[in-house]
N, C-alpha and C positions, 0 to 999 in steps of 0.2 A: 533488028534495026542497028546500025554502027552507032558508037561511040558519039564519033562527030555529029551525027544526024540527031542524036538523042540531046546534046547540048548546044547545037547551032542557035537557033531561035526560041531558045527557052529562058527564062528568068525564073529564079527561085528567092522568093522573100520571107525570111524570118522576121516576124515582130518580137525582135528581142529584148522584149520588156525584163526589167532588173528580176521581177518576180519569177520570170521563166526560163532564165539563161541556162540552167544545170539541164531542162528537157533537151533544148533545143542543142545544146552542147553534145549530149548524148546521140541525137538523131544526126547532127554532123558527123560524128565518129561511125555511126553504122552507112551512111553516104561513103565515108572513105574506104569501107571495106569492101564497097561495091566496084568491081572494075568499069562498069558501065557508066556509074555517077561520080567516081573518086575527083574527076577535076571540074565538076558541075559546079559555078560559081554560085555564092550566096550572098543576099545583100542582107546587111543585118540592122536594119532601121530601129533605135531606141525609142522614140516617141512616136505620136499620134503624127505629127508634122512631118518626121522623116517618113513614115510608113507611107501617107498618101503619096509623098514626093517620089518615093521610089517607085511605086505602083505605078503613077502616071507617068514616069519617064518610060518604066518597061511598055506601059501601052503605045505609048506615043512612038517609039521605036518597033512597032508593029511584032513585038515579042508574045510568045504565049507566057502568061504569067500566072503563077503559083504563089498564093500566099499562105504560110502556115502559121496558124496560131494555136497556142497552149492557154488553155483556160482554168483556171482557180475558182472557185464559188466567189471570191471577193470579187474577182473581175468580169463575172457573167453579164452584168448589165451594161459595162462598158464595153464589151466585145461585143454584145447583139449590137449595139450603136455602131462601131466601127463598121460590123459586116453589111448593116443597112448603109452607112457612108458610102462603103466601095460598091456597092450595087447600084447605088443611086447614080453615082459618078460613070462605073465602067461596064455595068450591066452581067452579062453572061462572058464578056471578054476575058475576065478574071477568074480563076479557079480557086476554091477557097477551101482550104483542108483545115478540120478543127480536132483538137485531141486535150488532153490533160485531165485532172481530177474531177472536173465540174462535168465532163463530158462522157467519159469513160461509162459509168452507168446508166446514163441514158441519151444516146446519141442522137436521137431522133428529136429532142428537142431543140440542138442547134440546126439541124438540117432545116427544121421550120422556121428558123429566123434566117436563113439564106445561105447557109454553108453549103458545099457540094459532098464532103465526103467528110465521115467522122470517125475517130478512132476509140474502138471500146477499152485500150487499154495500154500495155506496152506496146511500142510503136517500134521498136528497133528493126524488126524483122519485116512487118508489114509496110512502114512508111516508104524505104525504097523501091517497093514492087508496085505501091501504089502510084510514085511518081513517073515510074517506067511507063506503067499503062497510061497515065495521064498524058505524057510526053507523047505517046503514039496515040493518043485519040480513043483509046479503050475504057471500059467502064473496069473497077475493081473486082468484078464477079470472082467470089470464092477464095479472096484474100482472107484470111482470119481476121477477125478482130476490126472487122471495117463496115460501117453501116453508109449507104447512098441511097439517091432517089433513083428510080428504074426510068425508062422511057414512058411506060405507062402510069407514072406518077405514084408506084407502090415503092415501098423501101425495103431494099435487101438489107440484112444484118446478120453477122454470122460473128459466133463467141470469140474472144482473143484467146489466145495461147501463151502460156508463159516463155519468155524469152531466156534462151542459154546466154546469161551474162558474160561470159568468158569468151564468147564469140566476138564481143564489142567492147571499144574503149568508152571511156567515161566523158571523154572529150575529144576536139581535133585540134592538134598543135599545128597541122601544116595550115589552118585556118586561122590560127592565134584566138580559138575558142578555148579558153582553160577554164577549168573549174575544180571541185572535189573528186577525188577517185571514189567511185560506189565500191566498197567492199564487201556490202551484204544487201539483198533485196528479200522482202517480205518480213512478218513478224508472226509469231504464234500467238500473241496474246488477245488480239480482236477485241481491242477497247471499244467502249460504245460511241464515243466520239470522232474516232480516228478512221480514215480512209484506207490507211497501208494495207492492213490484211485483206481488205477486200479488191484492191486493184492490183496487187502484187503476190496475195497469197497468203496463207498462215505458215507455210514451210518455207524456212529460210533458205535462200539461195546465195552461197559465198564465192566470191570471186579468189581464183587460185593467188597465191602469193607470187608466182613468176608473172602472172599479168599485171598485178598490183606494182611491184617492182618496175618493170618494164614502162608502165606510165610514168611513174616517178621519173624515172631516169629520162624520160623524153621532155621534161621539163627544164633541165639544167641547160640544154643548150640554148635554150628561150631565156635565161637569167632568171627563172622562176624558181625561188629559194624554198617557197611554203609547200608543203605536202599535205593537202586538209583530206582526212578520210572519212566520206559518209556512209553512214548507217541508221539505220532506224534505233538500233542499241549497241553502240561501238563494242561493249564489253562482250558481245554475242558472238563476235567473228570465231568462225568456226566450229561452231556447236551446231550439233546436228538437228537439236530440235528447237534451237535459239531460247531457250530457258535455262539450259546450265550453262555455265563458263567453262571455256576450253582455254585452260591457260596455256597448255603448251603452243596451240594454235595461234592464240596472242602473241606469245613469248617470239614464234618463229617469224611470225609476220614483222613485229616491229622491229627485232634486230635484223632481219633481212634488209630491211626500208633503211635503219640507218646504215648498215654497211654500203648500200647503194649510193645514199646520197652525201653520206661521211659528216662532219661536223660544219659543212657549207651550207647546209639545207637545214630546213626546221620540219618537225611533223608534228601535226596538229590532230589530236586522236582524244575524242570523249569531249569534245568541244564543237561548237557552232561548224556547219550546218548539222551537227549529230548531238545524241545526248546519251545519257546514260541510266539504266535503272537501278533504283535504290538499293535493291536486294544483291546486285553484283558490285556495288562499291565496298570491296572487301582490303584487306591489307595486301592480299596477293596481289590484285588486280591495280591497285594504287603503287604498288613498288613496281610494277611493270611499265607503268605510266611515267613513274618517276624516271625508270632507270633509261626510257628510250625516246619519250616525247619531249617536246619545247614548249607546251602551253602550259601556263601557271594557272589555267581557272578550267573548270570542268562544269557542264550543264548536267542536272539531275531532274529526271521528269517525277515529280510528285502529284500534281494535277488535282490533289485534295488533301486537307487535314482530317479528313473526316472518314474514320473506318468504316463506316456504313455507304458512304459513297463512292469509295474505293470498291467496295464489293458492288456496288451498282454500276460500277463502270469496267468491272471485271480487269481491275488493275494487276489483282494477284501478289499484290506487298501490302504491308501495313504502314500505318503511320510512324510505329517504332523502327522500321526500316528506314523511313525517310530522315528520322534526327539521326538514327546511327550511322547513316550513308554521309550526311553532313559533317557529322563529327571526327569519323573517320578522316574525310578529306582534308578538315581543317587541321587535324594532326600532322597529314603529311605536307602542310603549309599549303595547300592550294586553294586559291580564290574558290567561291562555290556560286554558280546562279541555279535557282531552283524553278522551275515551271510550275504556276495553276491554273486552273480554268475556273473560272467565277461564274456563275448561276448555272450550275449544271442541272439538266432537268431532274426535278424533284427535290432538290435541296431545301432542306428546312433551315428556320432560324438556328435550331441547336446544331446541324451540319456547321452554317455559316460562323457560328462562334468557335466551334472546334479549330477551322481552318482558320479563322483569324489568329486564334492563339499559338498555332502552330507556325505560321508565318512570322508572327513575333519573335518568339523563340529562336527560330531561324536565324532571324535577323539579329538577335543578341548573341548567336554564334558566330555572325561575321558573314553571312550567306546575303546576297541580294535575290529579291524576289522579281520573277518576271511574270506577272499574271496574264493571262489571255482571258478574253470572254467567251462563253460558249457560244459557237455558232452550228447550227443542224447541218450537216455536210451529207451530201447524197451517198446513198448505199450503206451507211454506217446505221448501228444499230439505235441510235438517236435522231436518224434522218426527219423524223415525221414528228420529234418533241418538240415541245415549246421550251426556250430558255426559261430557266429558274429566276428568279430574284436575286438581285446585289444588294444584300442585306446591308444597314448601316455600320455594323461590326467590322465588315469587310472593307467598307470605305473607310473608317477612323483607324483602323490598322495599315491600310495602305499609307494614309496621310502622316501616319507616325514614322513608318519606314523612309516616307521620302523624303522626311525633314534629314535625315541621315544617309540620303543617296544609296538608300537600300532598296530601291525599286525601281523599274523602267518596265516600258511596254505601251504596245498602242489599244489594249483592251477596251478604251471608251469608243474607237470607231468600230471595232468589231462588233460591240454591244451594237450599235447603229446598224451594222450589216445585218445584226441576227433580228432585229426588229423588221427590216426591210424583208427581209425572207419572210418572216412569218407573216407580214402583210400581203405579200404577194401569194401567199397561201390562202389568204382570205381568213388568218387567224387574227386573232385581235391580242398585239402583244403588250 
């Protein structure tokens, strides 16, 4: 089928919600790499009203309409409702494709809610192929990592394959869909609360320096001066196992970036949307950061101030590592944000007391605390666990820190989400 036939009476709609834009940026980049789909127009509604308007307009124009949804656990109920709304208004005239971290482990659930096709994981390879099959009126039979209902009502479901991230950009400059440059995918630590290792694998895949620099350079003609680098652990870049620091690779990457964008651009490394592990915050890594990057703040993943809970979560670092990391960062004049997870499964009052003391100590050192409430996420080691209690000592510590502007975050809303998940599983929260 020709390129013109593929794109002629076809409308692709990404629900470009602020929580899902990085995923859609990557999918748009994958379409740019496919000669049959590179010119496919994409509608990017950002709100529910914009989504419904875009779909209604497409259907009214007699176009074959495909709606793509990326779904995090916090969005699942909302997305179920939106799928139901799309179905009630447009029936089967709209094809609904769903992916994201909540869908990947159990795609059949979203199919039962009305989605036509679901993706089991990384989709840069699968999405363009599914899109072409959909445009041609064909089923995505045999496409790795895709689940769908067959004509006889059964579900076809094939496992996903790791993507060669070198083959695809992190965003689409031609469409104005910009975001961070993903430099590493996958994480070896397999922490009990985290989906990253399960969805993207425990062996890290690093994007080449030439590819990263090329993407950074593509930002400049569009007057985008900030180059953000995305990684589960920024200081793991170039490490074969992701556990040891590769200073030479980090140095080469940051030096090449600095040369490419000169002093007119800004490099953000080890800060949102990435973080660094405590044991990797050394004088050597901080010196590299100071030499090349422009951010004056870093994010350190601590998650607990209890040694017992760190072991339970498979964090592979100690409380002492956390304290030492913040002390070193402060010596280098960095502002520091430290992530903690409240109400981890099995957390005791003693664990909470230890965590509260560590948070207060970090506050005295000048760090800000970013608390998250534990939410049981699909496919993780803690997926079936009940959230632990958030003890009064933790609340008092956060209140003390709040008075000095030393804490921020949406942990209360996250706790409500965890309770909703438990209720939906018929557990008593």
